[in-house]
C-alpha positions as CSV (number, residue, x, y, z in Angstrom):
1,M,2.9,20.5,-12.3
2,V,2.4,16.5,-11.3
3,N,5.7,15.7,-11.0
4,K,6.3,11.8,-11.4
5,K,8.7,11.0,-8.9
6,E,6.6,12.4,-6.3
7,L,4.0,9.9,-7.1
8,I,6.6,7.2,-7.2
9,K,7.5,9.1,-4.0
10,L,4.3,9.0,-2.4
11,K,3.2,5.4,-3.9
12,K,6.4,4.1,-1.8
13,S,5.2,5.7,1.8
14,A,2.2,3.8,1.7
15,V,4.1,0.6,1.0
16,D,6.2,1.1,3.4
17,I,3.4,1.8,6.1
18,F,1.7,-1.4,4.5
19,K,4.6,-3.2,5.2
20,Y,5.0,-2.3,8.5
21,L,1.4,-3.1,9.8
22,N,2.1,-6.5,8.5
23,T,4.9,-6.8,10.2
24,L,3.6,-6.0,13.8
25,K,2.7,-9.0,16.1
26,Q,1.0,-6.6,18.5
27,L,-1.0,-3.2,18.6
28,D,0.3,-1.0,21.4
29,S,0.4,2.7,21.6
30,S,4.2,3.5,20.6
31,S,2.8,1.7,17.2
32,I,-0.3,3.3,16.5
33,V,1.6,6.5,17.2
34,I,4.1,5.5,14.2
35,T,1.5,4.7,12.0
36,R,-0.5,7.8,12.8
37,N,2.6,9.9,12.2
38,R,3.3,8.3,9.0
39,N,-0.1,7.9,7.7
40,N,-0.8,11.8,8.5
41,K,2.9,12.6,6.3
42,L,1.4,10.6,3.5
43,T,-1.9,12.4,4.0
44,K,-0.3,15.8,3.5
45,A,1.6,14.7,0.8
46,L,-1.1,13.4,-1.2
47,T,-3.2,16.1,0.0
48,K,-0.3,18.3,-2.1
49,T,-0.2,16.2,-5.1
50,L,-3.7,15.9,-5.9
51,V,-4.2,20.1,-5.6
52,S,-1.5,20.0,-8.1
53,F,-3.5,17.4,-10.1
54,E,-6.6,19.7,-9.6
55,N,-4.7,22.8,-10.3
56,D,-2.9,21.3,-13.5
57,T,-4.5,22.5,-16.6
58,K,-3.5,19.7,-18.4
59,Y,-5.0,17.1,-15.7
60,K,-8.1,19.5,-14.9
61,N,-10.8,18.3,-17.2
62,R,-9.8,15.2,-18.0
63,N,-12.2,12.1,-16.7
64,T,-10.0,10.2,-15.3
65,V,-8.4,12.4,-12.8
66,M,-11.7,13.2,-11.8
67,N,-12.4,9.8,-10.9
68,L,-9.1,9.1,-9.4
69,I,-10.6,12.1,-7.1
70,A,-13.9,10.7,-6.6
71,Q,-12.6,7.2,-5.7
72,L,-10.2,8.8,-3.2
73,E,-12.4,10.9,-1.5
74,G,-14.9,7.6,-0.6
75,T,-11.5,6.2,0.5
76,E,-11.1,9.1,2.9
77,N,-14.7,8.6,4.4
78,R,-14.0,5.0,4.7
79,I,-11.3,5.3,6.6
80,A,-12.9,7.7,9.2
81,L,-15.7,5.7,9.2
82,A,-12.9,2.7,10.2
83,R,-11.3,4.4,12.7
84,R,-14.6,5.7,14.5
85,E,-15.2,2.0,14.9
86,Y,-11.8,0.9,15.7
87,N,-12.0,3.3,18.6
88,E,-15.2,2.1,20.1
89,T,-14.1,-1.1,19.6
90,C,-10.7,0.2,21.7
91,K,-13.4,1.9,24.2
92,K,-15.8,-1.1,24.8
93,N,-12.4,-3.5,25.7
94,K,-11.3,-0.8,27.8
95,K,-8.1,-0.1,25.1
96,T,-7.9,3.9,25.4
97,D,-3.9,3.9,24.9
98,L,-4.6,2.5,21.4
99,Q,-6.9,4.8,20.2
100,Y,-6.4,7.0,17.4
101,L,-7.2,10.7,18.9
102,T,-10.3,12.4,18.1
103,N,-8.7,15.9,17.9
104,E,-6.3,14.6,15.3
105,N,-9.3,12.9,12.9
106,S,-11.3,16.1,12.7
107,G,-11.2,19.0,10.5
108,A,-9.0,19.3,7.4
109,V,-5.7,18.2,6.5
110,Q,-3.3,21.3,6.9
111,V,-0.7,21.8,3.6
112,Q,1.8,24.4,3.3
113,F,3.3,25.5,0.1
């Protein structure tokens, strides 16, 4: 069952990450780690919520939910591409301490219920 309070909490987490990034004056390795940890936590929670949507018979066959899932998959692909491009820029500029680690970006998100 999808919980509206959980959705509100997820939205707040996403907004908090956005606000944090907007307050940064300079990227450094600690801000990358903080952002990565917050993003990973949000991704796991979103994945768990999406699984709930997919398994809830009330929502399963609704076009809006299926469209949302398709949009999120597209967003995940764009984020993965942006990470690869960002890492390449870091390599070119010899700022490897600012990279997202490759092994953290590969594979599916692990979610425990």
